[in-house]
Structures are given as structure tokens and as C-alpha cells.
MIROTI-47399 format. One line per field, with one value per residue: residue number from 1; residue in three letters; x, y, z of N, C-alpha, C, O, CB in turn. Coordinates in pm, whole numbers. Atoms other than C-alpha are relative to their C-alpha. Glycine has a CB too. Layout:
// MIROTI-47399
n (NUM|...)
res (ALA|...)
nX (X|...)
nY (Y|...)
nZ (Z|...)
caX (X|...)
caY (Y|...)
caZ (Z|...)
cX (X|...)
cY (Y|...)
cZ (Z|...)
oX (X|...)
oY (Y|...)
oZ (Z|...)
cbX (X|...)
cbY (Y|...)
cbZ (Z|...)
***
This chain:
// MIROTI-47399
n (1|2|3|4|5|6|7|8|9|10|11|12|13|14|15|16|17|18|19|20|21|22|23|24|25|26|27|28|29|30|31|32|33|34|35|36|37|38|39|40|41|42|43|44|45|46|47|48|49|50|51|52|53|54|55|56|57|58|59|60|61|62|63|64|65|66|67|68|69|70|71|72|73|74|75|76|77|78|79|80|81|82|83|84|85|86|87|88|89|90)
res (MET|SER|ASP|GLU|LEU|ALA|ALA|LEU|GLY|ILE|ARG|THR|ASP|ILE|HIS|GLU|GLY|TYR|GLY|LEU|ALA|LEU|VAL|SER|VAL|ARG|ALA|GLY|LEU|VAL|VAL|TRP|THR|ASP|GLY|ARG|CYS|TYR|ARG|TRP|TRP|SER|GLY|ARG|GLN|SER|ARG|ARG|THR|GLN|ARG|TRP|VAL|TYR|ALA|PHE|GLY|PRO|ALA|ASP|ASP|PRO|VAL|THR|THR|ALA|ARG|ARG|ILE|ALA|ALA|ARG|TYR|LYS|ASP|LEU|ARG|GLN|HIS|HIS|PRO|LEU|SER|ALA|LEU|LEU|ASN|GLY|THR|SER)
nX (-79|-92|72|5|-134|-15|76|-83|-121|-105|2|-32|-18|64|-43|92|-35|-1|99|-35|-30|-100|9|-128|29|-126|-105|27|144|76|122|51|133|56|140|69|-60|-125|-109|-123|-89|35|-121|-49|-38|36|-113|-24|-44|-74|67|75|141|79|129|107|121|98|18|129|-9|-121|-24|-75|-129|-82|-46|-105|-118|-50|-76|-129|-69|-49|-109|-117|-52|-64|-110|-82|6|-49|-136|-9|33|145|56|-33|-89|-141)
nY (92|64|114|105|60|78|123|84|33|-99|-111|-130|-115|-110|-135|-95|-141|-80|47|133|107|95|132|68|143|73|-73|2|-2|-100|-36|-128|-34|-133|25|36|123|47|9|64|35|132|82|-11|-130|-19|22|-122|-115|50|-42|103|16|16|67|-79|69|-97|-2|59|146|38|144|32|-68|76|123|-38|-36|126|66|-71|38|136|-9|-57|99|109|-42|-102|23|-108|14|59|-104|-17|126|16|115|-39)
nZ (78|-94|-59|101|5|-124|20|87|-75|27|-96|59|-88|70|-33|64|-6|122|95|50|-95|49|-61|15|2|-2|70|143|29|-74|71|-48|48|-24|-28|125|53|-60|97|-46|111|53|12|137|54|139|92|78|-80|-116|-123|-69|37|-122|5|-62|-40|-50|-145|-36|12|-72|2|122|-10|-94|69|95|-80|-54|108|8|-123|22|97|-69|-94|74|86|-65|-145|-86|-50|-133|-98|-5|-49|-142|-17|2)
caX (14728|14965|14698|14666|15044|15038|14770|15020|15289|15480|15565|15583|15674|15469|15589|15359|15411|15381|15075|15244|15265|15568|15537|15877|15850|16210|16546|16484|16105|15938|15580|15443|15096|14927|14590|14497|14743|15038|15376|15688|15991|15912|16272|16321|16484|16369|16590|16552|16602|16769|16525|16357|16015|15755|15452|15121|14815|14490|14438|14080|14199|14451|14405|14521|14794|14919|14935|15142|15375|15404|15518|15790|15885|15919|16134|16364|16397|16487|16725|16862|16919|16977|17329|17446|17412|17046|16980|17129|17385|17702)
caY (-4463|-4533|-4758|-4949|-5001|-5117|-5372|-5502|-5534|-5217|-4969|-4600|-4269|-3960|-3599|-3305|-2939|-2666|-2823|-3160|-3490|-3715|-4086|-4239|-4606|-4719|-4586|-4490|-4481|-4165|-4092|-3741|-3601|-3266|-3426|-3476|-3746|-3949|-3941|-4155|-4244|-4541|-4664|-4568|-4284|-4144|-4268|-3940|-3688|-3906|-3757|-3969|-4102|-4072|-4287|-4132|-4254|-4072|-3968|-4094|-4453|-4526|-4904|-4931|-4675|-4873|-5191|-5011|-4869|-5215|-5351|-5083|-5164|-5533|-5447|-5232|-5505|-5765|-5560|-5296|-5435|-5192|-5129|-5300|-4968|-4928|-5296|-5253|-5526|-5317)
caZ (25470|25758|25913|25586|25574|25937|25842|25582|25851|25756|26032|25950|26109|26023|26015|25945|25865|25606|25445|25382|25563|25518|25585|25643|25548|25501|25392|25030|25065|25189|25089|25099|25063|25034|25114|24749|24646|24772|24598|24629|24420|24198|24195|23831|23644|23312|23029|22847|23128|23395|23648|23912|23816|24091|24158|24259|24442|24518|24879|24864|24799|25076|25053|24692|24754|25054|24843|24580|24845|25001|24662|24646|25007|24917|24616|24830|25093|24829|24616|24854|25203|25487|25609|25927|26110|26015|26087|26434|26376|26378)
cX (100|-65|-7|136|24|-74|76|133|115|-16|43|20|-52|51|-90|55|-3|-94|30|12|98|-16|131|-24|129|105|-25|-147|-71|-118|-44|-134|-34|-150|-80|55|126|103|118|84|-27|120|61|45|-42|123|38|62|89|-59|-74|-144|-77|-131|-100|-114|-98|-19|-133|-4|127|30|83|138|94|52|112|129|62|80|137|86|62|117|127|62|75|128|94|-7|58|143|-4|-38|-152|-71|24|92|147|52)
cY (-72|-121|-116|-69|-85|-133|-98|-37|96|116|128|103|121|134|97|142|65|-54|-136|-98|-94|-129|-71|-149|-80|90|-14|2|95|39|135|28|143|-12|-37|-128|-32|-9|-71|-36|-144|-95|7|143|4|-24|128|111|-38|49|-117|0|-30|-72|87|-92|101|-10|-64|-151|-49|-150|-40|64|-76|-128|31|36|-126|-77|65|-36|-139|-1|54|-102|-111|44|102|-17|118|-28|-62|103|18|-126|-20|-118|40|18)
cZ (90|66|-97|-14|124|-12|-90|66|-20|99|-68|110|-78|52|-75|12|-136|-109|-62|116|-68|78|-29|16|21|-63|-149|-37|97|-88|52|-63|35|32|-124|-61|80|-112|65|-121|-40|-6|-139|-30|-146|-87|-71|85|117|134|63|-48|128|-28|77|39|55|151|41|-21|71|-2|-122|3|92|-63|-97|74|59|-105|-16|120|-16|-96|65|94|-73|-70|63|151|76|43|140|107|13|48|148|26|0|140)
oX (136|0|5|142|83|-26|52|219|230|-118|126|-12|-13|67|-115|127|19|-65|-40|39|79|-23|157|-65|131|71|-35|-181|-106|-102|-40|-165|8|-220|-192|-21|181|69|145|32|-32|103|163|7|-41|230|156|161|154|4|-112|-202|-41|-190|-63|-138|-57|-19|-147|-110|219|146|183|236|211|166|208|239|184|178|236|207|178|217|236|185|177|226|203|-75|144|185|-109|-99|-204|-179|-39|96|234|170)
oY (-186|-223|-232|-191|-192|-236|-219|-98|62|184|126|79|143|153|80|175|0|-44|-179|-59|-133|-129|-112|-196|-176|185|-125|0|58|69|159|-17|198|89|-87|-208|53|-38|-54|-47|-233|-216|-57|238|-98|29|155|172|48|34|-211|106|-121|-59|161|-195|194|-120|-109|-212|-98|-189|-109|2|-94|-166|-46|1|-137|-143|-4|-57|-160|-70|2|-115|-159|-30|127|59|191|-143|-64|68|26|-119|-105|-171|-47|51)
oZ (63|89|-57|-32|115|35|-85|4|8|100|-159|226|-192|173|-195|106|-238|-228|-153|230|-183|201|-142|122|97|-134|-200|-155|209|-206|173|-173|137|38|-112|-117|150|-226|185|-232|44|-23|-166|38|-214|-58|-96|44|177|238|-5|-74|203|-135|168|-25|124|206|154|-8|7|13|-109|-37|60|-40|-108|30|66|-72|-36|106|19|-74|41|98|-24|-72|10|219|27|50|204|208|124|105|211|137|-5|158)
cbX (72|47|-142|-45|109|-53|-136|27|44|-8|92|-111|152|-152|152|-140|136|140|-14|132|-131|145|-125|105|-67|-11|143|61|-60|89|-113|98|-104|24|-60|13|33|-17|42|-31|149|-59|-32|-107|154|-58|-35|-130|-118|146|-97|7|-20|-28|7|-49|30|-134|7|-111|1|-10|-134|-77|-19|-79|-117|-47|-38|-116|-79|-21|-98|-113|-42|-40|-113|-96|-54|-46|75|-91|73|141|66|-53|58|-126|-25|18)
cbY (74|101|42|58|109|80|31|72|-135|52|-30|46|19|-8|23|-8|17|7|98|4|-75|56|-81|52|-39|-137|-52|-119|-142|125|-108|115|-96|92|120|113|14|-138|142|-127|19|15|-143|-44|27|141|-108|50|74|42|117|22|-115|136|-145|111|-110|-20|143|66|-43|45|-77|48|145|-32|-66|118|100|-87|7|154|3|-90|89|126|-60|-56|55|144|-128|17|136|-54|134|40|-117|-17|-102|129)
cbZ (-112|106|41|-134|-12|122|-61|-132|-38|-147|120|-96|44|14|-37|63|61|-55|-108|-79|46|15|-54|105|-133|-75|40|-59|10|37|19|-30|59|-122|63|-101|-151|72|-51|86|40|-139|33|-99|14|-25|-102|-61|51|-10|-27|152|-107|62|60|-95|105|-71|52|-81|-149|142|1|-125|50|128|-75|-88|114|53|-134|-7|121|-54|-118|79|84|-102|-125|-41|37|123|3|26|-40|-136|-77|79|-109|-79)
***
């Protein structure tokens, strides 16, 4: 899936261990997988429980999953810009 994100112009950093892989995409967007599916925070909270709502994508369809993650990435970039420190402009 990291290759599919790279094809969309999104750089990632991968960390593995304890049966999980974490794909760090951006501040506020970390994707994790157990090999069966990908999970990431959708950007929403449940109205009823106030818990974070997570998005899921099947591990056997990394192209579609990467497109969905890219949409979340775009939303974060538009509505939640990085701090000057993370942008390297401080």
C-alpha cells in the first residue's frame, strides 16, 4: 500500500513489529495493518459515544485503500495545516 501511496505522490514511513505494520503518512494520519485490513482515523467522532470513527480497507485491495487514504490526506492538508516546526519554517 505504501507503493500505491507513493504513486499518488504521498511519502510514507513504515514501522513493523508485534504482528502489526504502521504506515506514518502525516501528522494525524497513521495507518496500521495486521495483514488482513488497513485501519486509520476517518477524522470523525461518533455523535453518540464521542469515540473516534475509524475507516477500514481490505489488505487485498491496496489500490482502493490508498485512494481512500489519499482523500483523507488531502482533507488534512486543506483543513489542518502543519505547524511551522513540522513544516521546517520555524
